[in-house]
Residue, then its C-alpha position, 0 to 999 in steps of 0.5 A: m500500500a502507498n505511503f504518501i508522506q514523502s510525496v506531499d511536498e513534491r505534489t505541491s508543485l501542482a499548486g498555483t497551476n489550478r491542478l490537483e491529484v485525487l485518490l479515487f476509492s470505493l465504499g463498496k456496492d450499495d445493496s439498496t441500489n446495486r451500484e458501486e460509486v466512485y469517490g475521491i479525496n485530494v492527495f494532499k490530505v492523504r498520509e497513507v493507504m493500508q490494509v485495515p489494521d487492528i482496531t480498538h473498539a471503545p465504548d461511547m464512541p460517536p456513530s460510525v466511529e469504529g474505534m482507534t488504531s495505533l500507527r507508529g505510536t500515534v493513536v488515530p481515530v477510525v471512521n467507517l465511511p460507508k456507515f457514515c454515508g448511510l450506505n447499505i454495504s454488506e461487505e466489510p471495508q478492506i482499506l484504511i485511508v489515513t488523512e491529515y487535517n490541520k495537523h490531526m490524523q484520522g483514518f477512513l475505512v473504505q472498500s478499495v482504492e483505484n488510482i491517483l488521477r491528475l485533474q484540472w481544478n476547472d474540470i471539477k465542478v460544484p455539485p448540483t444543488m439537489m445533491s448538496d442539499r440531500l447530502g448536507g455538504l458531504v460531497t463538495a465537488v464532482t468530476e466526470l472520469q474518462d470512462g463516463r463515471i462521476a467521481m464525488i469529492m468528499d469534504v473531510e471537514k464535514v466528516l470530522s465535524e459530525t463524527a467528533h463535533f469538531a469546532q462546534d462548541e461555543e467554547f471553541f470560539s471563546g478566544v476570538t477577539n471583538s476588538l474590531e466591532g463597530q469599525g465597519f470592516t467587511v471581509m470576503y471569504a471563499d471556501d468550498s466546504t460548508v463546515a469551513r464557511q460556517q466556522i469562518e462566519r461564526t468567527l467573523d460574527h464574534m468579531g463584529i465583522a461584516h462578511v461576504s461568502a463565496i463557495n469557491g475561487a471562481d465565485a469569489w472572483t465573480k463577486l469581486k469583479d462585480i464589487a469593483t464595477r460598482a465601486e468604479t461607477r460611484g468613483l470609490p476605491v474597492a477598499d471602501y467595500i471590502q477590506l480583506i479577502l480570506t481564501d481556501v486553497e483547494m476549491p473546484e473551478m478555481d483554487g485559492y492560488v489562482l484567485t490570489k494571482h487574479i486579485k494581485n494582478d488587478p490594480r483595483f484590488k491593490d489595497i486589499p490584503v489576502i490571507m490564504h486559509s488552508s488545512l494544507s500546512a506544509d511549508a511548501n504550500k506557504s511558500l507558494g502562497r507568498g509566491v502568488g502574492a498572498d499577504d499571509y497564510i494560516s492553517k485551518f481551523e484555529p479561530t483565535e489564530l484567525s481572529n488575531k491575524l485579522v486584527e493585525l492585518l485589518s488594523h495595519n492596513k487601515a492605518a496605512l490607508e489613512d496615512n496615504 
């Protein structure tokens, strides 16, 4: 089975080119539909693929969490992904996909893995609204394979949020400052994950900052151009409407690197800082963020860290604009 640890930084060369690699896998044949669908996960989030190891089953575990396993001394929670998705699978999962999110590892039980597929982000589309509503945001993107099958890209944050109640407690946001409340700041944020958008929104609400959301880079770029046109019509700078842009890295249709390039190459947005906000925390990713002009790069999801960074950049940028 494949170990992905050594190849993550090598694959980082794909970032900024609007390309990515996806690990395709199956959850097994659903007895209710007699179909076996194909799913995918960004290779950047995969640490290792292995045969199912011994799993310790503990009492009072959340639904669909099978237990935990030890991988070279690290205790990793194990989620039964077919069970989490509500599929009627009679086969036992054979494979464990070990993923990493915000420096935390977790394992997903699946039936099998196929191969790694290199794609263009613009070939990966937002799922139809009907699918999004029915699956509650679990499928964050879809793409058509050469053999005609539709691969569904899963939202790791959604799985973790519902199995471990990740970042849902009010206490999680207790360190968020409200020192910017009443200062008239507006932040645009772009993220394809419904869970991430909710987390960002709650942080901004705690801070008293107005916000505009976008579901991916293409959506954000369209909205930014509309705002710029509106500002030009009124003879005002865009910075009167939006004071900071927060963007995820991996998003369908247009990723965060390409979005940042567009923003930084357009003089209308010259006074607006961009923060890249991602679970891809490798140093190489941070370097690429700086290379496309990002003003800062922070890891998901630490609301206090995000709050402090917003205060720093918004306050500094406001003072610089006033001096000019």
